C-alpha positions in Angstrom: 239.2 94.5 -19.0 238.3 95.4 -22.6 235.7 93.7 -24.7 237.2 91.3 -27.2 235.0 91.5 -30.3 236.7 88.6 -31.9 235.5 86.4 -29.1 231.9 87.5 -29.7 232.2 86.4 -33.3 233.8 83.1 -32.2 230.9 82.4 -29.8 228.4 82.8 -32.5 230.3 80.8 -35.1 231.4 77.9 -32.9 228.2 77.6 -30.8 225.4 78.7 -33.1 223.3 75.5 -32.5 223.7 75.6 -28.7 222.6 79.2 -28.6 219.6 78.5 -30.9 218.7 75.5 -28.7 218.9 77.7 -25.7 216.6 80.3 -27.3 214.1 77.6 -28.3 214.2 76.1 -24.8 213.6 79.5 -23.2 210.7 80.3 -25.5 209.1 76.9 -24.9 209.5 77.3 -21.1 208.1 80.8 -21.1 205.2 80.3 -23.5 204.1 76.9 -22.2 204.5 78.0 -18.6 202.4 81.1 -19.3 199.6 79.4 -21.3 199.2 76.4 -19.0 199.8 78.5 -15.9 196.9 80.7 -17.1 194.6 77.7 -17.4 195.6 76.5 -14.0 195.3 80.0 -12.7 191.6 80.2 -13.8 190.8 77.3 -11.5 192.8 78.8 -8.7 191.0 82.1 -9.1 187.6 80.4 -9.0 188.7 78.3 -6.0 189.7 81.4 -4.1 186.4 83.1 -5.0 184.2 80.3 -3.6 181.5 81.6 -1.4 180.0 79.0 0.9 176.3 79.7 1.8 175.1 78.9 5.3 172.3 76.8 3.8 174.8 74.5 2.0 174.8 70.9 3.2 177.7 70.2 5.6 179.6 67.6 3.4 179.5 70.0 0.4 180.5 72.9 2.7 183.5 70.9 3.9 184.6 70.1 0.3 184.3 73.7 -0.8 186.2 75.0 2.2 189.0 72.4 1.4 189.2 73.6 -2.2 189.2 77.2 -1.2 191.8 76.7 1.5 194.1 74.8 -0.9 193.9 77.5 -3.5 194.6 80.2 -1.0 197.6 78.4 0.5 198.9 77.4 -2.9 198.8 81.1 -4.1 200.4 82.4 -0.9 203.2 79.8 -0.7 204.3 79.9 -4.4 204.1 83.7 -4.7 205.9 84.1 -1.4 208.9 81.9 -2.3 211.5 82.3 -5.1 211.2 80.1 -8.1 214.9 79.1 -7.7 214.1 77.7 -4.3 211.0 75.9 -5.6 213.1 74.3 -8.4 215.7 73.0 -5.9 213.0 71.6 -3.6 211.4 69.9 -6.6 214.8 68.5 -7.7 215.8 67.1 -4.3 212.3 66.1 -3.5 212.3 63.9 -6.7 215.7 62.5 -5.7 214.4 61.6 -2.3 211.6 59.7 -3.9 214.2 57.9 -6.0 213.5 59.6 -9.3 216.3 61.2 -11.4 215.2 63.4 -14.3 218.6 62.8 -15.9 217.4 59.4 -17.1 215.0 61.0 -19.6 217.0 61.6 -22.8 216.2 61.9 -26.5 218.5 60.8 -29.2 220.8 63.2 -31.1 220.5 66.9 -31.1 216.9 66.8 -29.9 218.3 66.2 -26.4 219.8 69.7 -26.5 216.3 71.1 -26.2 214.0 68.4 -24.8 215.5 66.3 -22.0 214.7 65.3 -18.4 215.8 68.5 -16.7 214.1 70.6 -19.3 210.8 68.8 -18.4 211.5 69.3 -14.7 212.0 73.1 -15.4 208.8 73.1 -17.4 206.8 71.7 -14.4 208.4 74.2 -12.0 207.8 77.3 -14.1 204.2 76.2 -14.9 203.1 75.7 -11.3 204.9 78.9 -10.2 203.2 80.9 -13.0 199.8 79.4 -12.0 200.0 81.1 -8.6 200.5 84.5 -10.2 197.9 83.9 -12.9 195.4 82.9 -10.2 195.8 86.3 -8.6 195.6 88.1 -12.0 192.4 86.3 -13.1 190.8 86.8 -9.6 191.4 90.5 -9.9 189.9 90.4 -13.4 186.9 88.5 -12.3 186.2 90.8 -9.4 186.5 93.8 -11.7 183.7 92.7 -14.1 180.4 94.6 -13.5 177.9 92.3 -11.9 175.3 93.7 -14.3 176.9 91.4 -16.9 175.9 88.4 -14.9 172.4 89.7 -14.4 172.1 90.3 -18.1 173.3 86.8 -18.9 170.9 85.3 -16.4 168.0 87.3 -18.0 168.9 85.5 -21.3 168.4 82.1 -19.6 172.0 81.3 -18.5 172.7 79.8 -15.2 175.4 81.1 -12.9 178.0 78.7 -14.1 177.5 79.4 -17.8 177.3 83.2 -17.1 180.6 83.0 -15.2 182.5 81.0 -17.8 181.1 82.4 -21.0 180.4 86.0 -20.1 182.5 87.0 -17.1 185.7 85.0 -17.6 186.4 86.2 -21.2 186.0 89.8 -20.1 188.2 89.2 -17.1 190.9 87.7 -19.2 190.7 90.5 -21.8 190.9 93.2 -19.1 193.9 91.3 -17.6 195.7 90.8 -20.9 198.4 93.4 -20.3 199.2 91.9 -17.0 199.2 88.4 -18.5 201.5 89.6 -21.2 203.8 91.1 -18.6 203.9 87.7 -16.9 205.1 86.1 -20.2 207.9 88.7 -20.4 208.8 88.0 -16.8 208.9 84.2 -17.5 211.3 84.8 -20.5 213.8 86.4 -18.1 213.1 84.4 -15.0 213.4 81.1 -16.8 217.2 81.7 -16.3 217.0 80.7 -12.6 216.1 77.2 -13.7 219.8 76.7 -14.6 220.2 75.7 -10.9 218.6 72.3 -11.7 220.5 72.0 -15.1 217.5 73.0 -17.2 219.0 73.5 -20.6 217.7 77.0 -21.3 219.5 80.0 -22.7 221.4 81.1 -19.6 222.6 77.5 -18.9 223.9 77.2 -22.4 225.8 80.5 -22.3 227.3 79.6 -18.9 228.7 76.5 -20.4 229.9 78.3 -23.6 231.6 81.1 -21.5 233.3 78.7 -19.2 234.7 76.7 -22.1 236.0 79.8 -24.0 236.9 81.9 -21.0 234.9 84.7 -22.6 232.7 85.6 -19.6 232.2 89.3 -20.3 231.5 88.8 -24.0 229.3 85.8 -23.4 227.1 87.6 -20.9 226.9 90.7 -23.0 225.6 88.5 -25.8 223.1 86.9 -23.4 221.8 90.3 -22.3 221.2 91.4 -25.9 219.4 88.1 -26.7 217.1 88.4 -23.7 216.4 92.1 -24.5 215.5 91.2 -28.1 213.2 88.3 -26.9 211.4 90.6 -24.5 211.0 93.4 -27.0 209.6 91.0 -29.6 207.2 89.5 -27.1 206.1 93.0 -26.0 205.5 94.0 -29.7 203.5 90.8 -30.4 201.4 91.3 -27.3 200.7 94.9 -28.3 199.5 93.8 -31.8 197.2 91.2 -30.1 195.7 93.9 -27.9 195.1 96.1 -30.8 193.5 93.3 -32.8 191.2 92.5 -29.9 190.2 96.1 -29.6 189.1 96.0 -33.3 191.9 98.1 -34.6 193.4 97.4 -38.0 197.0 96.3 -37.8 199.7 96.3 -40.4 203.1 94.7 -40.4 204.2 97.2 -43.1 206.7 99.6 -41.4 205.9 102.3 -44.0 202.1 102.1 -43.6 202.0 104.9 -41.0 204.2 107.1 -43.2 202.0 106.6 -46.2 198.9 107.4 -44.2 200.5 110.7 -43.0 201.7 111.5 -46.5 198.3 111.2 -48.3 196.1 112.4 -45.4 
């Protein structure tokens, strides 16, 4: 079966808005899921790092152990099961409770991006990402030198302030490459949310390919779009890392050539 390049052109011409809506949906899912998942992951990491002292009063000890147990179980379960399965459980769980996400609709073309099943997918990817972010942040917290805490306490900070304002920023900075990798993973893995009719890029292309009978051409286009999205995301993250390291960055593609020419 040969590639029909005329079909590739037809897909872009006849379905430009649907493809754009799919790209926007995928970017919102991946960016929102990563950012909010990171915020939730911070609390999960701190919950897993709870250390209960023998001198703690029993009621507080019980509460801390419940929080720690919940965070550990949450991390193990959500990292140990596929996001596709989690999405299906969420879908049919909501249906069992009598709620159908299909009832949430926006008027006009806005519904192509923001609709009930998109919101359902947003919830699934966020809570799935939070489990991974909790593990990433926990590793970052444990990797910070305890001398940083002692230095902060010598300046008058209590343990909580030292942890949130000294240790946590360093942990997140050290974990930034891994956090960025999670964003790239989310760009690609958001495609599994099509099983609950989340209107992301893969779902849109599946509908387009089925209507035009251009499956090979459609999925080749899809692969290229995902590749471009991940390359752009990786490039932006690299620039952010350089900026945080204090390096001067330039968006001029000829800047490096000019530096070498006049060095």
